[in-house]
C-alpha positions in Angstrom: 21.4 40.2 -33.8 19.7 36.7 -33.2 20.1 37.7 -29.9 18.5 41.4 -30.3 15.7 39.5 -32.2 15.0 37.5 -29.7 14.8 39.5 -27.0 12.2 41.5 -29.0 10.0 38.5 -29.7 10.1 37.8 -25.4 9.2 41.5 -25.2 6.5 41.0 -27.9 5.0 37.4 -26.2 5.4 37.9 -22.8 3.4 41.3 -21.9 0.7 40.1 -25.4 -0.2 36.5 -23.6 -0.5 38.1 -20.2 -2.8 40.8 -21.8 -5.2 38.3 -23.8 -5.0 35.9 -20.5 -6.6 39.2 -18.7 -8.8 40.5 -21.1 -10.0 37.9 -23.7 -10.2 34.6 -21.7 -13.4 33.4 -20.1 -13.0 31.6 -17.0 -15.6 30.2 -14.4 -15.5 32.5 -11.2 -18.3 32.0 -8.1 -20.3 30.1 -10.8 -20.0 32.7 -13.6 -18.0 33.2 -16.6 -16.3 36.5 -16.6 -12.8 37.5 -17.9 -9.9 38.1 -14.8 -10.1 41.9 -15.7 -13.5 41.7 -14.3 -12.8 39.5 -11.2 -9.3 41.7 -10.2 -11.8 45.0 -10.4 -14.8 43.2 -8.4 -12.3 42.2 -5.6 -11.1 45.9 -5.3 -14.9 47.1 -5.5 -15.9 45.1 -3.0 -13.0 46.1 -0.5 -13.7 49.7 -1.4 -17.4 49.2 -1.4 -17.7 51.7 1.5 -16.1 55.0 -0.5 -17.1 54.5 -4.1 -20.2 56.5 -3.9 -18.1 59.6 -2.3 -15.0 58.6 -4.4 -17.6 58.9 -8.0 -18.5 62.1 -6.1 -15.1 63.5 -5.9 -14.2 62.5 -9.2 -17.7 64.6 -10.8 -16.9 67.4 -9.2 -13.3 67.8 -10.0 -14.2 67.0 -13.5 -17.2 69.9 -13.1 -14.7 72.3 -11.6 -11.9 72.1 -13.4 -13.7 71.8 -16.9 -15.1 75.1 -16.4 -12.2 76.2 -15.7 -10.6 75.3 -18.8 -13.0 77.7 -20.6 -12.1 80.3 -18.3 -8.5 80.1 -18.1 -7.9 78.1 -21.4 -3.7 79.3 -21.2 -2.9 77.6 -18.4 -4.1 74.5 -19.4 -2.3 74.4 -22.7 0.9 74.8 -20.6 0.4 71.0 -19.0 -0.7 68.5 -22.0 -2.5 65.9 -19.6 -4.9 68.3 -18.0 -5.7 70.0 -21.3 -6.6 66.4 -22.5 -8.8 66.0 -19.8 -10.5 68.7 -19.2 -10.4 71.1 -22.3 -13.8 70.4 -24.3 -16.7 72.8 -25.8 -19.2 74.2 -23.5 -21.7 72.2 -24.4 -19.9 69.0 -22.5 -19.0 71.2 -20.1 -22.4 72.1 -19.2 -23.2 68.0 -19.1 -19.9 67.7 -17.1 -21.7 70.2 -14.4 -25.1 68.5 -14.9 -23.7 65.3 -14.0 -21.7 66.8 -10.6 -24.7 68.5 -9.5 -27.5 65.0 -10.2 -24.4 62.8 -8.0 -24.0 65.2 -5.1 -28.3 65.3 -5.2 -28.5 61.3 -5.4 -25.8 61.0 -2.7 -26.9 63.1 -0.1 -30.9 61.7 -0.8 -31.8 65.4 -1.2 -35.8 64.7 -1.4 -35.9 61.4 -1.5 -38.7 60.0 0.0 -40.4 62.8 0.8 -42.0 63.9 -2.6 -42.7 61.3 -4.7 -43.9 63.6 -7.6 -41.1 66.1 -7.1 -38.6 66.6 -9.6 -35.6 66.3 -7.4 -36.9 62.7 -6.5 -37.3 61.9 -10.0 -33.3 62.7 -10.3 -32.7 60.7 -6.8 -35.2 57.7 -7.2 -33.3 54.1 -7.1 -34.6 53.6 -10.6 -32.5 57.0 -12.0 -30.1 58.8 -10.4 -29.5 55.9 -7.6 -29.4 53.6 -9.9 -26.7 55.4 -11.7 -24.5 56.5 -9.3 -25.2 52.8 -6.9 -25.2 50.4 -9.9 -23.1 51.9 -12.9 -20.4 54.5 -11.6 -19.4 52.2 -9.0 -18.5 49.6 -10.9 -17.2 51.5 -14.3 -14.8 54.0 -11.5 -12.7 50.2 -10.7 -12.7 49.0 -13.8 -11.7 52.1 -15.7 -8.5 52.5 -13.7 -7.6 48.4 -13.6 -8.5 48.3 -16.9 -6.6 51.6 -18.1 -4.4 50.9 -16.3 -3.6 47.2 -18.0 -4.7 47.9 -21.3 -1.3 48.7 -22.6 -0.4 45.2 -22.8 -2.7 44.8 -25.8 -1.8 48.4 -27.4 1.8 48.9 -27.1 3.2 45.5 -27.3 2.8 44.5 -30.8 -0.4 42.5 -30.3 -1.8 44.5 -32.5 0.0 44.5 -35.0 0.2 41.1 -35.5 -3.3 40.3 -35.3 -3.8 43.1 -38.1 -2.1 41.4 -40.5 -3.5 38.1 -39.9 -7.2 39.4 -39.9 -6.9 42.5 -42.5 -8.4 40.2 -45.2 -11.0 38.7 -42.6 -12.5 41.9 -41.2 -12.0 44.6 -44.3 -14.3 42.5 -46.8 -17.1 41.4 -43.9 -16.8 44.5 -41.6 -15.2 46.7 -43.2 -13.0 48.1 -40.4 -8.8 46.7 -40.1 -8.0 43.8 -38.3 -6.7 45.1 -35.7 -10.3 45.7 -34.5 -10.4 41.8 -33.9 -8.7 42.2 -30.6 -11.4 44.9 -29.8 -14.7 43.1 -30.8 -13.3 40.1 -28.9 -12.5 41.9 -25.7 -15.9 43.4 -25.8 -18.0 40.1 -26.8 -16.2 38.1 -24.1 -15.2 40.9 -21.6 -17.2 43.7 -21.8 -18.4 46.5 -24.1 -17.2 49.3 -21.5 -13.4 47.7 -22.1 -13.9 47.8 -25.9 -15.3 51.3 -25.9 -12.2 52.2 -24.2 -9.4 50.6 -26.5 -11.6 51.5 -29.3 -10.8 55.6 -27.9 -7.5 54.7 -27.7 -6.6 53.0 -30.9 -8.7 56.3 -32.7 -6.7 59.1 -30.7 -3.6 57.2 -31.7 -3.8 57.5 -35.2 -4.7 54.0 -35.9 -8.3 54.2 -36.9 -10.0 56.5 -38.4 -13.2 58.4 -38.0 -15.4 55.8 -39.7 -13.2 53.3 -38.4 -13.7 53.7 -35.0 -17.6 54.6 -35.4 -18.3 51.2 -36.2 -16.1 49.3 -34.0 -17.6 51.3 -30.8 -20.8 51.1 -31.9 -21.5 48.2 -33.7 -18.5 45.6 -32.0 -18.8 46.8 -28.2 -21.3 43.9 -27.1 -22.9 42.9 -23.9 -20.7 40.5 -22.3 -22.2 36.7 -21.7 -22.7 36.9 -18.4 -25.1 40.0 -18.5 -27.1 38.2 -21.5 -28.0 35.4 -18.3 -28.8 38.1 -16.4 -31.3 39.5 -18.8 -32.7 36.2 -19.8 -33.2 35.3 -16.2 -34.8 38.4 -16.0 -37.8 37.0 -18.2 -37.4 33.3 -16.7 -36.3 31.4 -19.6 -32.7 30.4 -18.9 -33.8 26.9 -20.2 -33.5 28.1 -23.8 -30.0 30.1 -23.1 -28.1 27.9 -25.9 -30.2 28.4 -28.6 -30.8 33.0 -27.1 -26.7 33.6 -27.3 -26.2 31.7 -30.6 -29.0 33.8 -31.8 -27.2 37.1 -30.6 -24.0 35.9 -32.0 -25.6 35.1 -35.2 -28.1 39.0 -35.1 -24.5 40.4 -33.9 -22.9 39.6 -37.2 -26.1 40.4 -39.2 -25.4 43.9 -38.0 -21.9 44.2 -38.2 -21.7 43.1 -41.9 -25.2 45.6 -42.8 -25.0 48.6 -40.6 -21.6 50.1 -41.3 -22.7 50.1 -45.2 -25.5 52.3 -44.7 -25.9 55.7 -43.2 -24.8 57.2 -40.8 -21.6 55.0 -40.8 -21.4 54.8 -44.1 -20.9 58.8 -44.8 -18.0 59.1 -42.1 -15.2 59.9 -43.8 -11.7 58.4 -43.3 -9.6 60.8 -41.3 -7.3 60.3 -39.0 -6.5 61.9 -35.7 -2.9 61.1 -36.6 -1.3 60.9 -40.4 0.4 57.6 -40.8 -0.5 55.1 -38.3 -2.9 53.2 -40.1 -1.4 49.8 -41.5 -1.6 49.2 -45.0 -4.2 46.4 -46.2 -1.6 44.9 -48.5 1.2 42.6 -47.4 4.7 44.1 -48.9 6.3 42.4 -51.4 9.4 41.2 -49.5 7.3 39.1 -46.5 5.8 35.3 -47.6 3.0 35.9 -46.1 1.2 37.5 -43.5 2.5 35.6 -40.3 6.0 36.9 -40.9 4.9 40.3 -42.0 2.6 40.9 -38.9 5.4 39.4 -36.7 8.2 41.7 -38.2 5.4 44.9 -37.4 5.1 43.6 -34.0 8.9 43.8 -33.0 9.3 47.3 -34.5 6.6 48.3 -32.5 8.2 46.9 -28.9 11.3 48.4 -30.6 9.6 51.6 -30.4 8.7 51.3 -26.9 10.5 53.1 -23.8 9.5 51.0 -21.1 8.2 50.7 -17.7 7.7 54.3 -17.5 6.0 54.6 -20.7 3.7 51.4 -19.6 2.6 53.7 -16.6 2.3 57.1 -18.4 -0.1 55.2 -21.4 -2.3 53.6 -18.6 -2.7 57.0 -16.0 -3.8 58.9 -19.6 -6.4 56.2 -20.4 -7.9 56.5 -16.7 -7.9 60.2 -16.0 -9.7 60.5 -19.7 -12.2 58.0 -18.7 -13.0 58.9 -15.0 -13.0 62.7 -15.7 -14.4 62.4 -19.2 -17.1 59.7 -19.1 -18.3 59.0 -15.5 -19.8 62.6 -15.8 -21.8 61.8 -19.0 -23.1 58.7 -18.0 -24.2 60.4 -14.8 -25.7 63.7 -16.3 -27.3 61.6 -19.7 -28.4 57.9 -17.7 -29.9 59.9 -15.5 -32.1 61.9 -17.6 -32.7 59.0 -20.1 -33.9 56.7 -17.2 -35.8 59.6 -15.7 -37.8 59.8 -19.1 -38.6 56.5 -19.1 -39.7 56.2 -15.2 -41.6 59.5 -15.2 -43.5 59.6 -18.4 -44.6 58.1 -21.5 -42.3 59.4 -24.2 -40.8 55.8 -25.1 -44.4 54.2 -25.1 -45.4 56.9 -27.8 -41.7 56.2 -29.5 -42.5 52.4 -29.5 -46.2 52.9 -31.5 -44.2 53.0 -34.7 -43.1 49.4 -34.2 -46.5 47.8 -33.7 -47.2 47.3 -37.3 -43.9 45.5 -37.7 -44.4 43.4 -34.3 -48.0 42.9 -35.9 -46.5 41.8 -39.6 -44.2 39.1 -38.0 -46.9 37.9 -36.0 -45.2 38.5 -32.1 -48.1 37.7 -29.7 -48.8 40.4 -27.2 -47.4 42.9 -29.7 -49.2 46.2 -28.2 -46.8 45.3 -24.8 -43.8 44.5 -26.8 -43.7 47.5 -28.8 -43.4 49.7 -25.5 -40.5 48.1 -24.8 -38.3 48.5 -27.8 -37.2 52.4 -27.9 -36.7 52.1 -23.6 -33.6 50.2 -24.7 -31.7 53.1 -25.7 -31.8 54.6 -21.9 -30.7 51.5 -20.2 -30.6 47.8 -21.7 -32.2 46.2 -18.6 -35.2 47.7 -18.3 -37.0 46.0 -21.7 -36.6 42.8 -19.5 -38.1 44.2 -16.4 -40.8 45.6 -18.9 -41.3 42.0 -20.2 -41.1 40.3 -17.1 -44.5 42.5 -15.6 -46.6 42.7 -18.3 -46.1 40.3 -21.0 -47.3 36.8 -20.3 -46.3 35.1 -24.0 -43.1 33.3 -23.5 -42.1 33.9 -27.0 -42.5 37.5 -26.9 -40.6 37.7 -23.5 -37.7 35.6 -25.6 -38.1 38.0 -28.5 -37.6 41.3 -25.9 -34.7 39.7 -24.0 -33.0 38.8 -27.4 -33.6 42.3 -29.0 -32.5 44.3 -25.8 -29.0 42.7 -26.3 -28.1 42.9 -29.6 -29.7 46.8 -29.6 -26.4 47.4 -27.7 -25.9 51.4 -27.7 -27.9 52.4 -24.4 -27.4 55.6 -22.7 -26.9 54.5 -19.2 -23.5 53.0 -20.1 -22.1 52.4 -23.7 -23.8 55.1 -25.6 -22.6 57.5 -22.6 -19.2 56.3 -22.7 -19.2 57.0 -26.9 -20.5 60.3 -26.6 -18.1 60.9 -23.5 -15.3 60.2 -25.1 -13.4 61.4 -28.5 -15.0 59.7 -30.5 -16.5 61.1 -34.0 -20.2 60.2 -32.9 -23.5 62.5 -32.4 -26.1 61.5 -30.0 -28.5 61.6 -33.0 -26.1 59.1 -35.0 -26.2 57.0 -31.7 -30.3 57.1 -32.2 -30.3 56.4 -35.4 -28.2 53.0 -35.0 -29.9 51.8 -32.1 -33.3 52.1 -34.4 -31.2 50.7 -37.3 -30.1 47.5 -35.4 -33.4 47.2 -33.5 -35.1 46.5 -36.9 -32.5 44.3 -38.1 -32.6 42.4 -34.9 -37.0 41.7 -35.2 -36.7 41.0 -38.5 -34.1 38.0 -37.8 -35.2 36.8 -34.3 -39.2 36.8 -34.9 -39.1 34.6 -37.6 -36.7 32.0 -35.3 -38.2 32.7 -32.5 -41.3 31.1 -34.4 -39.2 28.1 -34.4 -38.0 27.2 -31.2 -41.2 27.9 -29.4 
């Protein structure tokens, strides 16, 4: 009996420690802080850089064709669970996948690029829209998705979430209204990459460990921007000497938003419905356990005992990978490109930003009119506000505010927002927009007064 427990403990500890090292421990690589999974993805991405664009084109093409086929001959797909889960979706999402495939082909072939600077096709394929999404996002995400998906079972399947959940439920539940096990998602996103957090959250929701409300809160509140990208944003506005206070401010606002936003609509209106009933952890420690640590270890060992070995490990990883490749990449291409087209070629975000002008003036932000133009454009892409600020704002304090807010807004369609919409998480487009606006207002109310103390 003791030998069996020791074996189970080893099966819990070894994969979990490897998973923590790969996903959650920051390391310095080429002068930048990152995580091991990102390093592995970058090395493989560099080695395969020549074929990544055409690989993305093929993935989006297969996604569109197979999704159409799933609408036409659904009976065939029902006989094959992986095909059904991957390609069977609503007509609206089939249309989005088809649009993504059309956009990626136009961009990859360079059709009309450079010939007619005012043409609609050029707006799609230009470097600031389709070219950016394909060249700078999809070619990165396609590798991260496959590497992270195949390795995510180290965090998911060997008891780590059960153990952490038992330890942290008393902290996470009262503060953020989410289970303790979500701490792993949150930390992975914050230290590593928001896309990894969305993948992990989606997996836990589909497995029945998170309710619709909990999954929505975690994906939209904790899929944070990595430290590395935060540095890139601050460098863009030429204020790297303020990085310490800048990142402390981001953390403060992130925690404040995580406390406030789940308690107001639309997140507060989500129901605690589960895809699979009976998987969620109880909120209290059963009386037979002396403390949460003992309870957590017992839950972890039970989870390990249920695991069916290396075959299940790779099967779970493959399911994660195909879902992200064929479901999410087309959404990022379609929605990200459309959003950037609007940002680059219409005044819509300048107009939408005008309601923020009175608030910015009330908060005594210098060059408030110029700052207001950056407020809503971050919904398309997180990097765009800092580009606008660097080119059109003289005040260091205002550039600092724009750089800080653009990171804490969190939900941008070219990546995290697109991933959420393309996944099975129960969050609609209008809800993402409302959440983005809520986070923007909360961020401004906290950041602007603090910026006056710094500058």
